[in-house]
Each structure stands twice: as structure tokens, then as C-alpha cells.
C-alpha positions as CSV (number, residue, x, y, z in Angstrom):
1,X,-14.5,88.8,50.1
2,X,-17.6,90.9,49.4
3,X,-16.7,93.4,51.7
4,X,-12.6,93.9,50.4
5,X,-14.5,94.2,46.9
6,X,-17.0,96.9,48.1
7,X,-13.9,98.7,49.4
8,X,-11.8,98.9,46.3
9,X,-14.8,100.1,44.5
10,X,-15.5,102.8,46.9
11,X,-11.7,103.5,47.0
12,X,-11.6,103.6,43.7
13,X,-14.2,106.3,42.8
14,X,-13.1,108.4,46.2
15,X,-9.7,108.6,43.6
16,X,-11.8,109.2,40.6
17,X,-13.3,112.5,42.6
18,X,-10.7,113.3,43.6
19,X,-8.7,113.4,40.3
20,X,-11.9,114.8,38.8
21,X,-12.1,118.7,40.1
22,X,-9.0,120.3,37.9
23,X,-10.5,119.1,34.6
24,X,-14.2,120.0,35.6
25,X,-13.5,124.2,35.0
26,X,-11.6,123.9,31.6
27,X,-14.6,121.6,30.4
28,X,-17.2,124.1,31.6
29,X,-15.4,127.0,30.4
30,X,-15.2,125.8,26.6
31,X,-19.1,125.5,26.6
32,X,-19.8,129.0,28.3
33,X,-21.4,132.1,26.2
34,X,-19.1,134.8,25.5
35,X,-20.3,138.0,28.0
36,X,-20.7,141.4,26.9
37,X,-18.3,144.1,27.2
38,X,-20.1,146.8,29.4
39,X,-18.7,150.0,29.0
40,X,-20.2,152.7,31.6
41,X,-18.6,156.8,31.5
42,X,-19.7,159.3,34.1
43,X,-18.7,162.5,33.9
44,X,-20.1,165.1,36.9
45,X,-19.8,168.9,35.0
46,X,-20.2,167.9,31.4
47,X,-22.7,170.4,29.7
48,X,-25.3,169.0,27.3
49,X,-23.5,169.7,24.2
50,X,-20.1,169.0,25.4
51,X,-19.7,166.3,23.1
52,X,-19.2,166.2,19.7
53,X,-22.4,163.3,18.8
54,X,-24.7,166.3,20.6
55,X,-23.5,168.8,18.3
56,X,-20.3,170.5,20.4
57,X,-17.1,172.2,18.5
58,X,-14.8,169.9,20.7
59,X,-13.9,166.8,18.6
60,X,-14.3,163.6,20.5
61,X,-13.9,160.8,18.1
62,X,-13.9,158.0,20.5
63,X,-16.9,159.2,22.2
64,X,-18.9,159.8,18.8
65,X,-18.2,156.2,18.2
66,X,-19.0,154.4,21.2
67,X,-22.4,156.4,21.0
68,X,-22.9,156.1,17.9
69,X,-22.6,152.0,18.3
70,X,-23.9,151.4,21.3
71,X,-26.4,152.4,23.8
72,X,-27.0,155.9,25.2
73,X,-28.4,156.4,28.5
74,X,-29.2,159.9,28.6
75,X,-31.7,160.2,31.1
């Protein structure tokens, strides 16, 4: 009789483990931290003063806003 109880408990545990994975990603997604948005603009033939924030006559308001509120890597 003891072996029947052990097999029943193992079967119940196996069933619980098989039904758990669909719920695990949802539980983990609720606790994760939002990742930052990263935009990389790479221009090949852009001159030193071809953008508005660098003193150009050409108006580039969207790029100027990105440059003023973000991080500029210019080297």
C-alpha cells in the first residue's frame, strides 16, 4: 500500500510540474524592470556642422531634441 501512495504523490507532483511552465513567464514578466530605449544614429557622410545642434543653417528639430535630451557620443 505504501508504494501506491508514493506513486500517487509522484504522479500528482509530475502533473503539477507539467502545468506550471505556461504561468512562469507571466509571473516573471510582471517583476522585470523596463529596459531603456536606445537609438543609434550612424551617418557616413555627415559634416562637422551639418546638424542644427552643431550650428548648421539646416533645421533638424527632431535630431536636436534627441541630442539635447540624450547622450551624444561624438568621438
